[in-house]
C-alpha positions as CSV (number, residue, x, y, z in Angstrom):
1,M,-18.2,-4.0,-21.9
2,S,-17.5,-0.3,-21.0
3,D,-14.5,1.5,-22.5
4,F,-13.7,2.9,-19.0
5,Q,-13.1,1.5,-15.6
6,V,-14.4,2.8,-12.3
7,W,-11.5,3.3,-9.9
8,L,-11.9,3.7,-6.1
9,I,-8.7,5.1,-4.6
10,T,-7.9,5.8,-1.0
11,G,-5.5,8.4,0.4
12,C,-5.8,10.9,-2.5
13,S,-4.9,14.1,-0.7
14,S,-1.3,14.0,-2.0
15,G,1.5,11.8,-3.3
16,I,1.0,8.7,-5.5
17,G,-2.7,8.5,-4.5
18,R,-3.4,12.0,-5.9
19,E,-1.3,11.4,-9.0
20,T,-3.1,8.1,-9.7
21,V,-6.4,9.9,-9.7
22,L,-5.1,12.4,-12.2
23,V,-3.6,9.8,-14.5
24,A,-6.7,7.5,-14.4
25,L,-8.9,10.5,-15.2
26,A,-6.6,11.4,-18.1
27,A,-6.9,7.9,-19.4
28,G,-10.7,8.2,-19.6
29,H,-11.6,6.3,-16.4
30,K,-14.1,7.3,-13.8
31,V,-12.5,7.9,-10.4
32,I,-14.0,8.0,-6.9
33,A,-11.3,9.7,-4.9
34,T,-11.3,9.4,-1.2
35,A,-9.6,11.4,1.5
36,R,-10.1,12.8,5.0
37,R,-9.5,16.5,4.0
38,A,-12.4,18.5,2.6
39,D,-10.1,20.9,0.7
40,A,-8.4,18.0,-1.1
41,L,-11.7,16.5,-2.1
42,R,-13.0,19.8,-3.5
43,E,-9.8,20.1,-5.6
44,L,-10.1,16.6,-7.0
45,E,-13.8,17.2,-7.8
46,E,-12.9,20.3,-9.8
47,L,-10.5,18.1,-11.7
48,G,-13.2,15.6,-12.6
49,A,-13.2,13.0,-9.8
50,Y,-16.1,12.1,-7.5
51,G,-14.9,13.1,-4.1
52,L,-15.8,10.9,-1.1
53,F,-14.8,11.4,2.5
54,L,-13.3,8.2,3.8
55,D,-11.2,7.3,6.8
56,V,-10.0,3.7,6.4
57,T,-9.9,3.4,10.2
58,S,-13.6,4.2,10.6
59,P,-16.0,1.7,12.3
60,A,-17.5,-1.0,10.1
61,A,-20.9,0.7,9.8
62,E,-19.3,3.9,8.4
63,L,-17.1,2.0,6.0
64,R,-20.1,0.0,4.8
65,K,-22.0,3.2,4.1
66,A,-19.1,4.8,2.3
67,V,-18.7,1.7,0.1
68,E,-22.4,1.6,-0.7
69,T,-22.2,5.2,-1.7
70,A,-19.2,4.6,-3.9
71,V,-20.8,1.6,-5.7
72,A,-24.0,3.6,-6.3
73,V,-22.1,6.5,-8.1
74,Y,-21.4,4.5,-11.3
75,G,-23.0,1.2,-10.5
76,R,-19.8,-0.7,-9.9
77,I,-16.2,-0.7,-8.8
78,D,-13.7,-2.1,-11.2
79,V,-10.5,-1.2,-9.5
80,L,-9.9,-0.8,-5.7
81,V,-6.6,1.0,-4.9
82,N,-5.6,0.7,-1.2
83,N,-3.1,3.5,-1.1
84,A,-3.8,5.2,2.3
85,G,-1.0,4.5,4.7
86,Q,1.4,5.9,7.3
87,I,4.9,5.3,8.5
88,M,5.7,5.2,12.2
89,L,9.2,5.7,13.6
90,G,10.0,3.7,16.7
91,T,11.5,0.4,17.7
92,L,9.4,-2.5,18.8
93,E,10.0,-1.8,22.5
94,E,9.3,1.9,22.2
95,A,5.9,1.6,20.4
96,S,3.0,1.3,22.8
97,E,0.1,-1.2,22.2
98,E,-2.1,1.7,21.2
99,E,0.4,3.0,18.7
100,V,0.9,-0.4,17.2
101,N,-2.8,-0.8,16.9
102,R,-3.1,2.5,15.2
103,I,-0.6,1.8,12.5
104,F,-2.1,-1.6,11.9
105,Q,-5.5,-0.1,11.6
106,V,-4.3,2.3,8.9
107,N,-2.0,0.1,6.9
108,L,-3.6,-3.4,7.3
109,F,-7.0,-3.6,8.8
110,G,-8.4,-0.7,6.9
111,P,-7.5,-2.2,3.5
112,I,-8.7,-5.6,4.6
113,N,-12.1,-4.2,5.7
114,L,-12.5,-2.3,2.4
115,I,-11.7,-5.4,0.4
116,R,-14.2,-7.5,2.4
117,L,-16.9,-4.9,1.7
118,I,-16.2,-4.6,-2.1
119,L,-15.5,-8.2,-2.9
120,P,-19.3,-9.2,-3.0
121,H,-19.8,-6.6,-5.8
122,M,-16.8,-7.9,-7.7
123,R,-17.9,-11.5,-7.2
124,E,-21.3,-10.7,-8.6
125,R,-19.8,-9.3,-11.7
126,R,-17.0,-11.9,-11.9
127,S,-14.6,-9.0,-12.5
128,G,-12.3,-6.7,-10.6
129,T,-8.8,-5.7,-9.6
130,I,-7.6,-5.0,-6.1
131,I,-4.3,-3.1,-5.8
132,N,-2.6,-3.0,-2.4
133,F,0.2,-0.6,-1.9
134,G,3.1,-2.3,-0.2
135,S,6.6,-1.1,0.5
136,I,10.3,-1.9,0.2
137,A,9.7,-2.6,4.0
138,G,7.5,-5.5,3.1
139,T,10.4,-7.5,1.8
140,A,13.2,-6.7,4.3
141,G,13.1,-5.7,7.9
142,Y,14.5,-2.3,9.0
143,A,15.4,-1.2,12.5
144,G,13.5,1.8,13.9
145,V,10.3,1.2,11.9
146,A,9.4,-2.3,13.2
147,S,5.6,-1.7,13.4
148,Y,5.4,-0.2,9.9
149,V,7.5,-3.2,8.5
150,G,5.1,-5.6,10.2
151,T,2.0,-4.0,8.5
152,K,3.6,-4.3,5.1
153,F,4.8,-7.9,5.5
154,A,1.3,-8.8,6.6
155,L,-0.3,-7.0,3.7
156,K,1.9,-8.8,1.3
157,G,0.9,-12.2,2.6
158,Y,-2.8,-11.2,2.6
159,T,-2.5,-10.1,-1.0
160,E,-0.9,-13.3,-2.2
161,S,-3.5,-15.4,-0.4
162,L,-6.4,-13.2,-1.6
163,N,-5.2,-13.5,-5.2
164,A,-5.2,-17.3,-4.9
165,E,-8.7,-17.2,-3.5
166,V,-10.3,-15.0,-6.1
167,K,-8.5,-15.4,-9.4
168,H,-10.9,-18.2,-10.5
169,L,-13.7,-15.6,-10.1
170,G,-12.1,-13.2,-12.6
171,I,-10.8,-11.0,-9.8
172,R,-7.1,-10.1,-9.4
173,A,-5.2,-8.9,-6.3
174,I,-1.9,-7.1,-6.9
175,Y,0.8,-6.3,-4.4
176,L,2.8,-3.2,-5.4
177,E,6.2,-3.1,-3.6
178,L,7.1,0.6,-3.7
179,G,10.6,1.9,-3.1
180,Y,11.1,5.4,-1.7
181,F,9.1,8.1,-3.5
182,R,9.1,11.9,-3.0
183,T,5.8,12.1,-1.2
184,G,4.7,13.5,2.2
185,V,4.7,10.1,3.8
186,L,8.1,10.7,5.4
187,K,7.2,14.2,6.6
188,V,3.6,15.3,7.1
189,R,2.0,11.9,7.6
190,M,4.7,10.2,9.6
191,L,3.9,9.0,13.1
192,R,6.4,8.6,15.9
193,A,6.3,6.4,19.0
194,S,5.7,8.4,22.1
195,R,8.4,6.7,24.1
196,T,12.2,7.0,23.4
197,I,14.7,4.6,24.9
198,P,18.2,6.1,24.6
199,E,20.0,2.7,24.1
200,Y,18.4,2.4,20.7
201,H,19.4,5.9,19.5
202,S,23.1,6.3,20.3
203,P,25.3,7.1,17.3
204,G,25.9,4.1,15.1
205,T,22.9,2.0,16.2
206,A,20.7,0.7,13.4
207,A,17.6,2.6,14.6
208,N,19.5,5.8,14.8
209,N,20.9,5.3,11.4
210,M,17.4,4.8,10.0
211,E,16.1,8.0,11.6
212,T,19.1,10.0,10.3
213,W,18.7,8.6,6.8
214,I,15.0,9.6,6.7
215,A,15.8,13.1,7.9
216,E,18.6,13.5,5.2
217,K,16.9,11.8,2.2
218,T,13.3,13.0,2.4
219,S,13.7,15.6,-0.4
220,T,16.1,13.6,-2.6
221,L,14.3,10.2,-2.7
222,P,14.6,8.6,-6.2
223,G,11.0,7.8,-6.9
224,D,8.8,10.0,-9.1
225,P,5.1,9.8,-7.9
226,R,3.8,10.7,-11.4
227,K,5.7,8.0,-13.1
228,A,4.5,5.5,-10.5
229,A,0.9,6.5,-11.2
230,E,1.4,6.1,-14.9
231,V,2.7,2.6,-14.5
232,I,-0.1,1.7,-12.0
233,V,-2.9,2.8,-14.4
234,R,-1.2,1.3,-17.5
235,V,-0.2,-2.1,-16.0
236,C,-3.1,-2.6,-13.7
237,S,-5.6,-1.8,-16.5
238,G,-4.1,-4.6,-18.5
239,L,-2.7,-2.3,-21.1
240,D,0.9,-3.3,-20.9
241,G,0.6,-6.4,-23.1
242,R,2.1,-8.7,-20.4
243,G,-1.1,-9.4,-18.4
244,I,-1.7,-8.1,-14.9
245,P,1.1,-9.0,-12.4
246,E,0.4,-10.5,-9.0
247,Y,3.5,-8.6,-7.7
248,L,5.2,-5.6,-9.1
249,A,8.2,-3.7,-7.6
250,L,8.3,0.0,-8.4
251,G,11.6,1.8,-8.2
252,T,15.2,0.7,-8.7
253,D,15.7,0.7,-4.9
254,A,12.8,-1.7,-4.6
255,L,14.3,-4.0,-7.2
256,M,17.7,-4.0,-5.4
257,S,16.1,-4.7,-2.1
258,A,14.1,-7.6,-3.5
259,G,17.2,-9.0,-5.2
260,A,19.2,-8.7,-2.0
261,K,16.5,-10.5,0.0
262,I,16.3,-13.3,-2.5
263,Q,20.1,-13.8,-2.4
264,Y,20.1,-13.7,1.5
265,V,17.3,-16.4,1.6
266,A,19.1,-18.5,-0.9
267,E,22.4,-18.3,0.9
268,N,20.7,-19.0,4.3
269,I,18.9,-22.1,2.8
270,E,22.2,-23.5,1.5
271,K,24.1,-22.8,4.7
272,W,21.5,-24.5,6.9
273,E,20.1,-27.1,4.5
274,D,21.3,-30.1,6.5
275,V,19.7,-28.8,9.7
276,S,16.4,-28.0,7.8
277,R,16.3,-31.5,6.4
278,S,17.1,-33.2,9.7
279,T,13.7,-32.7,11.2
280,D,11.8,-35.0,8.7
281,F,10.5,-38.4,9.8
């Protein structure tokens, strides 16, 4: 058994993806860092990573070629980190079919397609860890970002099902529920629905409140990307001493959101328990 792991990380141009590359390298692992920007890849290569151009929305043939290249670099992939993602502002009615498809391609179908291509290699070795980056928006719905929320709810369900399917093969799937971190995801990489319907954006509406909050809080978000990366590498390498979790919330805000959702569901179950039970034979 090698002393190092081989990590394949998507979305490494900035933010938590880039920090995870640096922390994994510092821990002695081999890292295949992927991005769509040539300058970011050159910088990561200078720091010791193997740079690989990868757009998770690429056609199947291109993704397959990229995965084959990645596997050939060190002969295996021990850890796949699906970090690449985007946020899209816009209510459900405002987002067009094309725009919804775009955000789902980036946040859901891209990770799924990569997992599908890498699983045969992990199955053959009976070993591997798949880390899917979720969000605080994968536990609770928020107005004004409906399509983004939909991608993260779906990714959470896929990750839980995937873990149940592969854990007997020595493979683990982990869902990371991230709170709000100081990255470029709310600025540089944020998408916006092309249509604006005024009724959703008058002062005091939920969607307008969300957009205002994003504009005001971008530079003061509580999460530290470096600390997140350190936790990801330590915990998901099995070095924490508590095993590898199937679900892990990162950030006090993520913890609070999860707790509030659990309380809401529990109270709703209790309130409507008689109605729920009334449908049985």
